[in-house]
N, C-alpha and C positions, 0 to 999 in steps of 0.2 A: 715391534708390533704385538698387540695383544690378541693371541690366537683364540681366546675365548669369546671374542666379539662375534655376534651373529647378525645376519641380515637376511632379508627376503627380497625378492625381485622388486625393484623400485625404491627400496629403503637403503640409504647410504650405509655401506659397511665395507671394510677392506676385503674381507673374504665373505662371499655370499654363496648361497646354494639356491638353485631354481631349476625348473624343468625336470624335476625328478632326480637330479644328480645328487648323490650323497656326499656330504663333507664332514670329515671327522675333526673335532676341535680340541680334544684333550690329548696333547702330545705326551705319550708315555715314554718310559725308558726304552721301549721297543721301537721307538721312532715310528709311530703310527702314520699311515698315509692320510693326507688331506686332499680331497678331490672336490673341485667346484670351480666357480668363476671368480676371477680377481678383477675388480674394477680399478683402472688406472687413471691418473690425472689427465692423461692424453685423451681420454674418452674411450679407449679400447677396453673391452671386457673379455679377458682371456681365459679359456678353459685351461685349468692347471691341475697337475697331479704332483704333489710334493711330499717327500719324506725327509724331515730334517736330519742333518748329520749328527753323529755322536760327537762328543767333545774332542776337538783337535783333528777331526777327519774332514776331508775335502767334500765339496758338493759338486756333483756331476750334472751338467745341464745339457739336455738333449734337444737338438734342433732338427726339425723334420725336413725330409725331402719335399719337393714341390707338391706332389699329390698325396703325401703321407700325413699321418696324424699320430697322436701319442700311442695309439694301439700298435703301430708298426714297430715299436721298440721293445715290445713285451718279450719276444723270444730272446733277444740279446740280454735283457735284464735278468732273465731266468738263469743265464750262464754266469752271472757275477757271483763270486763266492763270498766276498766280504760284505757283510750286512750293516756295516757301520757308516758307509758313505751316505752323504746326503744325495738325494735323487730328485731332480726337477725336470718334469716333462710338461710341455704345454703346446697348445695349438696357437700359432701366431695368427694375426689377422690374415684372412684369406684361406685358412686351413681348418679342417676338422670341425669339432664342436663349436669353436669360436665362430666359424663361418655360419654354421647351422643356426646359431643363436643370434646372428646378425640381423639387421633390419632390411636385408636384401630380399624384398618380397617379389612375388611373381610379376606385379605391375612394373616394378623397377627393372626386372630382367627384360621384359618386353620392350620397355622404353630404351634400355641400353642397346638392344639389338638395332633399334631404329635410329639411334643417335650414338654410334660407337665413339665418335671423336670426342664426345663430352663425358664418356664413361670413365670415371676416375680410376687410375691405377693405384696399386699398393706398392710403395717404394720400400726397398730393403732398408734404407736409412731410417724409415719410420718404424720398421719392425725391430731394429736393434735399439732404437730409443725406447720402445716398449719393453724390451728385455731388461734394459737398465732400470727402468721404473719398477718392473716386476721384482727384480732382486731387492730393490729398496722396500717394496711393500711386504715382502716375505722376510725382511730383516736378515738377508744373506749378505754379510759384510765382508767376509774373507774372500780372497781370490778363488775363482771357480775353474773347473775343467770343462771346456766346451767340447761336445761330441756332436758333429753335424754330418749328415748325409746329403750329398748332391747340393740342392739349393741351400739346405741347412749348413753345409760345409762352407759355402760362400758367405753365409750370414756370420758364421763363427769367425772367419777371417776379418770381415768388416768390423765386427763388434770388438775383437781383440785389438785392432788397430786404433779404434776410436776410444776405447776404454781400457787401455793396457793395465791400469792399476787394479782392475777387477778380474783379471785373467791369470791363471797359473799355467795352464796348458791347453792346447787345441789339438783335437784329433779330427782332421778334415778327411772324411771318407768320400772318394770320388767327387770332390767339390766342383761346383759350377765356378768356372774361372774366367771365361770369356763368352761373348755371344756365340750361339750355335751357327757356325759358318754357313752350312748348306741352307738352313732356314733363312738366314739373313740375306744371302745372295738371291734366293728364290723370290723373296718379298721385294727386294730392291729392283729386280728385273720387272716384276709386275708393276711397281710404282713408275718405273721409267716408261713403260708402255702406255700407262693410263693417265699420266700427269697432263692436265690441261684438256683432257678429253671428257665428253659427256659419259655418264652422269656425274663425273667428278670435277667438273669445271669449277674453279674457285677454291679448291682445297689445296692446302700446302702439301709438300712431299711428306712431312711428318704425319699429317692427318691421313694421307693415303697409306702410309706405312701401317698405321694402326688398323685400318680396314683390312689390309692384306694379312696382318698378323691375326686378326679376329678369325678370318677364313681358315688360316692354317690351324689355329688352336681347335676350332670347332669341327674341322673335317679330318684332320690327321691325328691329333693327340688321342682321341678315343680308341684308335686302332692299336696303338702301342700301350695305352694306359686305360684299359676298360674300366678301372675303378673310378675314372673321372665322372662316371654316371652314378656313383654311389648315392648321391642325393642331389636334388635339382640345382642348388646353388654352386656346387663344387666346380663345374667347368667355368663359371663366371669368376670365381675366386682365383682359379688358375690363370685365366686371362688377365685379371688385374695385376697379378704378380709378374707374369711374363712380360707384360707391357712395359714394366719398369726395369726388370732385371736384364733386359737386352742391352741396357746402358752400363751394366756392371762389368768392370775389368779388375780382377782380383789383384793383379800386380800393382795397381794404384793404391792398394790398402795394406802395404806390408812394411812401410818405413818405421812404424812405431810398435810393431809386434814385440811382446816381451821376449827377453833373451831365452833362447833354447826352447821356445814354446810350441813351435809348429811341427806337428806330426802328420805327415801327408800319407794317405793310403790310396793307392792307384789300382784300379781293376784292369787286369791284363786284356780282358775282352769286353770292355765297356761299350755298350751299344749306343750311347749318347755323346760321350765326351772322348774325343781322340786322346790317346796317350801323349801325343805330341803337345797338346795344349797343357797337360799337366807337367810335361818336361819343361816347357817354356816358363810356366809359372814357378816351378821349383827353382829354376836358374835365376829368376828375378828376386827370390826371397833372400834377404841379407843373410850371410853365413851365420852371423851371430844369433839370428832368430830361429835357425833350423834345429829341430829336435831329432827327427828321424823321418825316413821314407820307407814305406812297405809296398812293394809291387807284388800283387797276388796273381799268380799264374792261373789262367783259365777261369778268372772270376768276372762275373757280370756286374753291371752297375749297382744293383740293389743287393749289396753284399750282406747287409744285416738280415735280409730275408733268405739269401742263399746259404750263408754260413754263419748263423747267429752265434754259435758257441765259440767258433774260431775267433770271430770279431770281439766277443766278450773277453776272451782270454788276452787278446792284444790290448784292448782298452785297459784291462786290469794291470797288465805289466807297466803300461805308461803311467797310470794313476798312482801306482805304488813306487814310481820312480826307479825302475830297474836300471842299474848303473850301466848296463850294456846298451841301453837305448838313449843315446844322447850325442850331441856334437854333429848332427846332420848325417849320422850313419845310415846307410841304405841296405835294406834287407829284401830278399826274395821270399815270398810267402807261398806256402802250399797247404791248403786246408785238408787235402787227402792224407798227408803225412803228419799234419798238425804241427808244422814247424815254420820258423822264420830264420833264414840263413843269410849271414854276411861274412864271407870268407870262412874263417875257422870258428866263428861264433854261431852257435845253433841255439835258438830259443824254443823251448817246448811249449806248444800252445794247445796241447791235448787236454 
């Protein structure tokens, strides 16, 4: 791809800048950052921040949590010591600046509320297709390292299983692996009570489920995720993704993972995903695909916010292929001591 190409809104170009976002086009030896929107053949127009790798160095691709955007990775990035990595951050459809730049206007939002069952979701399989196209558009040909938090962790697993030739390693931090049981059970009970009853007569159970899910997202998600009101479209983008991700089961996407690629990170005090769900997922991953598992004591779900430098140090150990982190080895992590311990093996992450 010719990075000297320019484009303005409405004029075809692989890399464009609009809405006041600056994009750098002259890639120097210092690997200058490029920021702007990338138009894909799928029709998606993704906000992207990209710094090309130095020769022979890997590219790290960061996949956002459900309500996160590129800005939520900044603290972790500041903890990376090696400046030669390629770094790719982007907002997938339904997230961040990509969503803000979308054509989801206020009239559509109102109509969506009136007609929930026809409000199209955003499927994770579509998002990983976009990532594959994005790598092509940026001419990133070598295998990449995927780093994903929560929803992004689930995306990293699905992508690596679908496109194993494009992936070197996966670091899945507190990944979404199965539907949230309590939420699912609550909605299914509501569906059972209301199926065939007015005003829902004639609706299928699937359509009723979407209505129940809409109510859950709009009434409970803001309580635990106040950032969901960061901008008007955000809660609708979250609903679009949640509507589809409830069908995602991570263990159905592990058969083709690259050898030794999966590095799972589990939060000991995860508020959203039970440790048991991660245990079940880990046990379903083929032994040949396992790289490592890190269980972090007293850690909450948003580990890149709670302990960004600790997580940056762990990411860097894996990216640099530390010989102690392989073969499915399991560590116990402690950000307070800055260590990861497995038997007699102690890794310093300070």
